[in-house]
N, C-alpha and C positions, 0 to 999 in steps of 0.2 A: 654348088651344083646338084643337079636331082640327082638321083637311084632309077634304076630298070623300074621299081615297082612304085615312083610316088611317079612316074611320069603312066606307066600302067594307070593307076588309080585317076588319073587325071585325064585320061580320055575315056574313062566309065562315069564322068561327072562329081566324083569326089572331092574332096579339096585336100589339095596338099598343104605339107607342115608350110612350107613359105609364106601359103594362100594365108592358113592361120595366123602365120605369126604377125601377117597386115591387121588385124583386127585390131589387137592392142595396143594402144598409144606407148610407143615407145619413150623411156626415160631419158631425155635428152641432157647433156652436160650442163649446168649451172640451174636447170630447174623445169618444171612443164612445159611438156609441147606448146599448149595454148595458153601464153602466158597474155597477161591484161596489157593493152599496149600502154596504159599508165605506169606498167610497174617496168619497161623499159627504158623510159626517161628517169626515173627517179635514180638518185645516190643514194647506196646507204651502207651502214656499214655493219659490218657482218665477221664472224667467228670461222675463218678456217683452220683446219685440221688435217692432214695429211695423213691418208692411208696405209704408206708404209712404214713411214719413218713416226717419231713424238712429236712433230714440228707443229706449233699452231700458233697463230695469228690476229689479230684484229686488222681487218682492211678498210678500203673505204672503197667500193665499187660503184659505176655505173649498169645498171639493168642487169638484166641477167642474159649475159655474154657467155662467154666462154670459162671453163673452172679455168685461174691461171695453176701452173705447175711449183713443186712442193721446191722452193728456196735449197734445199740443202741437200734431198737424191733426187729432184727433178721427176718426183712423181707424183701419179694425180692426187689430188687435192678435193675434199667437198667440204660444200656451209656448212657449219655447228648450227651454227641460229643466227638471224638477224639481230642485230642490240640495236638497230635507231636506221631514222632515214635524215640525211641530210635538206635541209633547207633555204634555198638559196637568199642569201639578202637582198638581190637588186628585185625582185620580184614586189611588187606593191601592188594592191590593190587600187585600182584607178578611181573608184567611186570613193574609196573613205579617204583617198588620200585629197578629194577635191572639198567631200566637207570639212577636212578636217582645215583647208585653208581658208574655208568660210568660217569657220571657227575663228582664226586666228585670225584672221582681219578684223572680225567684229569686238574679239576680244580684250584688246584694248582701251579701246576709247570708249567702251561700255563698264570696264572700271575703273577709269578715268572719272566717268558720269558720276558713278556710286560714291568715290568717296569725296570728302571734304574738303573746302581751299585748303585747309589748316593742315590737314594728311595729303595733300600735293604737295603741298610747299615744303614738309618734313623729307617728302621721296627723292626730290628734285636736289634741294640742297646736299643731302645726303651721298645722292651723285656723283654733285658738281668736288666736292670735296676728297671722293673715291678717286674723280676724274684728273684733278688740279694737285692733289697733295701727293702724287705719287713724284719720288726722287728719280730724277734724269741719269742713265747712266755713261 
């Protein structure tokens, strides 16, 4: 709420403390106010520390959301450091996967063509012994 002096200053065109406060970017919990959209999607391993008690832990967090509360005292926590970024296993580069498949399709016949007939026969007989030499359970 504004007091009388701030109302008087505002009437004469001077900036009020409330107006000056809006010039500075505010620190939001969890990070800077203008975060990179890619950071919002990342899954990070972070070290968190409680500002009140001595609790500290390593947590896995997604993006720059709200800071979780301390499990011991329910006080605010801060990010002490970012330890790493989790890379999902399911995402593959489509072009690299197709190139790998092409190489895999060419590899077997090309290897067989390079081998001599004697060596191909040795490999085949070894495979047959391995396949048929096992005892049935």
